[in-house]
C-alpha positions, -999 to +999 in steps of 0.1 A: +206-497-447+239-488-432+247-451-429+285-453-432+306-484-440+343-484-436+363-511-453+399-515-440+429-532-455+450-531-423+486-537-435+510-507-434+538-503-459+567-526-451+601-533-464+589-555-493+607-551-526+575-546-546+546-525-535+512-542-530+485-544-556+450-531-548+431-552-521+408-568-547+389-590-523+380-560-500+369-541-531+345-569-540+331-567-504+326-529-508+309-535-542+285-561-526+275-535-499+267-507-524+230-512-523+230-515-485+249-484-475+245-446-479+282-441-479+312-464-482+349-456-476+378-480-483+412-474-468+445-492-474+470-485-447+499-489-471+489-455-485+481-437-452+505-418-430+488-431-399+479-468-402+447-466-381+410-466-387+404-438-362+409-408-386+383-423-409+356-431-384+325-408-385+297-402-361+274-422-383+299-451-390+279-482-382+298-510-400+336-516-402+349-545-423+385-557-419+403-579-445+429-600-426+448-620-452+484-623-439+501-632-407+521-600-404+512-572-380+485-592-362+491-575-329+487-541-345+456-552-363+441-565-331+448-533-313+433-513-341+401-533-340+398-530-302+400-492-305+368-491-325+340-472-306+312-492-289+281-497-310+300-501-343+294-535-360+328-550-367+330-579-393+362-596-402+371-617-432+401-628-452+423-659-452+440-654-419+408-645-401+391-675-417+418-699-405+413-690-369+380-672-363+379-681-326+411-662-320+397-630-333+364-633-315+383-640-282+410-613-288+386-586-300+355-584-278+340-558-301+341-581-332+306-593-340+314-619-366+340-635-389+331-643-425+349-676-434+357-681-470+345-660-500+326-631-485+305-613-511+274-634-506+277-636-468+281-599-464+251-592-486+230-616-466+242-600-434+233-565-448+198-579-458+193-587-421+191-624-426+192-642-393+228-649-385+224-687-378+211-689-415+242-673-430+266-700-443+302-696-434+295-671-406+312-675-372+298-654-343+290-654-305+257-670-296+233-657-270+250-679-244+284-664-252+298-695-269+312-693-304+288-705-331+303-720-363+277-720-391+279-747-418+304-739-446+293-720-476+293-740-509+320-730-533+306-705-559+320-688-589+324-651-591+293-631-599+300-618-635+278-587-628+297-578-596+329-557-603+353-545-576+346-510-563+377-494-579+361-459-577+366-461-539+404-460-541+419-430-524+452-433-542+464-448-576+485-479-575+519-478-593+545-505-596+571-495-571+603-512-558+624-501-529+606-467-530+613-462-567+581-458-588+581-469-624+551-447-632+534-479-644+498-480-631+489-515-619+456-534-611+443-569-605+415-590-621+400-622-610+391-644-640+384-676-621+383-692-587+398-725-575+424-749-590+419-783-606+452-797-591+460-809-556+496-800-548+504-810-512+521-778-503+492-756-514+459-749-496+444-727-523+427-757-540+405-762-510+381-740-491+386-731-454+370-764-443+392-786-465+366-791-492+379-792-528+375-758-544+368-766-580+380-744-608+352-720-617+359-696-646+342-664-656+333-660-692+359-644-715+333-617-724+329-606-688+367-606-682+373-584-712+344-561-703+361-555-670+395-549-685+380-523-708+370-503-677+405-504-661+429-475-667+460-494-655+489-502-678+497-535-661+471-561-649+478-590-626+454-619-629+449-634-594+437-667-608+454-697-592+458-710-627+450-688-657+460-712-684+440-743-674+419-742-706+441-730-734+412-726-759+396-702-733+428-683-731+429-680-768+393-667-768+402-640-742+432-630-764+410-628-795+385-605-777+413-582-765+428-580-800+394-574-816+386-546-793+420-530-797+428-531-760+465-525-755+474-534-719+498-559-704+491-589-682+508-612-657+493-646-651+499-678-632+505-708-655+516-744-655+543-759-677+516-777-698+509-745-717+540-752-736+520-779-754+501-751-771+527-728-788+498-714-809+482-700-777+516-687-764+519-667-797+484-654-793+491-643-757+522-624-769+501-606-795+474-597-769+499-581-746+506-608-720+539-599-705+549-626-680+541-662-670+545-672-633+551-709-634+554-733-604+583-757-608+590-760-571+619-785-571+648-799-591+641-834-578+617-860-593+611-876-559+600-843-544+577-836-574+561-870-569+556-865-532+541-831-538+517-844-564+528-819-590+519-842-619+551-837-640+587-848-641+620-829-644+624-843-679+590-829-688+599-795-673+631-794-694+613-803-726+585-778-720+609-750-712+626-756-746+594-742-760+586-716-733+620-699-734+615-690-770+586-668-760+589-630-757+571-632-724+591-630-692+593-664-674+592-664-636+597-699-619+586-706-584+608-729-563+606-741-527+635-748-504+633-772-474+614-798-492+612-831-474+642-854-481+662-829-501+699-823-492+716-789-491+733-797-524+700-805-541+685-772-528+714-752-540+710-767-574+680-745-579+699-716-594+719-735-620+688-756-629+667-725-634+694-710-656+695-742-677+658-739-683+662-703-696+641-688-668+642-650-665+633-647-628+628-670-599+609-667-566+622-690-539+601-696-508+604-719-478+582-749-474+553-740-452+524-761-439+490-746-444+457-759-431+442-787-453+472-787-477+480-823-470+515-815-460+509-821-423+502-858-430+534-861-450+554-845-421+538-868-396+552-898-416+587-883-416+600-883-380+630-860-386+608-831-399+589-805-378+569-773-382+580-742-364+558-715-348+555-697-382+544-728-400+577-733-418+590-768-422+625-777-409+644-809-400+668-822-375+695-817-401+686-783-414+672-757-390+646-730-400+674-704-400+697-725-422+669-730-448+662-693-447+698-686-454+698-711-484+668-693-498+687-660-498+718-676-512+699-691-542+682-657-549+716-639-548+733-664-571+705-662-597+696-625-597+730-609-606+729-573-618+738-583-653+711-609-654+684-585-642+696-559-667+689-585-695+655-592-681+646-555-681+657-553-718+635-583-726+606-565-709+612-534-730+613-555-762+581-574-752+561-543-744+545-524-773+530-494-756+539-466-732+548-492-706+581-498-725+591-461-723+583-460-686+604-492-680+632-477-700+632-444-681+633-462-647+657-489-656+688-470-644+671-464-611+663-501-608+698-511-616+712-486-592+688-500-565+699-536-573+736-527-572+731-509-539+713-540-525+741-562-536+767-539-519+746-538-488+746-576-486+783-577-490+790-551-463+766-567-439+782-601-445+817-585-438+804-569-406+786-601-395+752-584-396+719-600-408+704-589-441+668-586-451 
């Protein structure tokens, strides 16, 4: 039994447009430790004036768990871990820690172990004092000082009886952009794990050891039971693919409607959901507000090399159905794809407009471990990977591709277009979320206009923009 456990999400507030959602994975870890600790605290540095674990350590703190999921602020996180007092057990987890556990064990002498992959079962076994060599997925220092890599943990679905420890939140979470709060309370739900597809730019379909992470859903009943306990207006499903089984989606909607639950939801989807307009209507009735859909490219050759499983013609045909929905449509695109010209990359904005997309999110092609992209790059001599993992070519540098990404975003998200999207959101929402969106719309538009003006001034002065 631990006396005091401190769970840390070590990322301070940055200059991101949208504030972060709750650290759901860390809240699952805290929930798994409940029966093994007298007291648990969970801190999110985004909400703390001083981004450090020091003010939250107590004389009886005997376990500190860090969730390291992103590449940002790694030096600050390392220093924070190294400032922990001697005698405190320090366990790391999260995607970034999983990808390079040896780095963290070498850089942080006080770290006892790194949990690789999904952590709820491993942290429970550790708390139960199971011998460390028997804990699958654990990486630690052996008696001889050498790093021990235990065999990987088998992929497992979420425990339907284990819910995130939301009661440990020190602050509520509101949808906020550029420091402007909408007053809309937000939360996250995990309805499944894994993905049935194998897109070559994505590493979420495999576990940290490159083994296929099969799609494993929770039951509709357990998902709706959890939603009933959430007081947020807006819920983001973190599923890699929420719409994989349309009949299951319809069942979730039916349960939400039967119980009279009036919330709004954002989910990841694929274009195939257009083949089920009946499910789209059901989702609208149940309060689903937005679909986040991966399109990735305007070129068939790129889609084939990525293994996306659809063509541009299919995308166009499916969006003829999707754009009739009252749900907001966000399309994901990638710039810097292998073999694409600048003209083809810049065609993203007009292509998205022709589809009837409301929002786009443009990212740079990045090579992740076990995604399969490394092999493709090795076969293309003119392409390389920079220190940040981003793909570039002899023809287009990393900086040039980053500039194209910003240009596409600027061309698509004009103030007038964003105003139309906000109005669509208000029409789609049937509860108090609509009033909150309406009240904050002028502030968002003013923020957007100020951002556009800032970009133009910086361009005139020759200064970089964020």
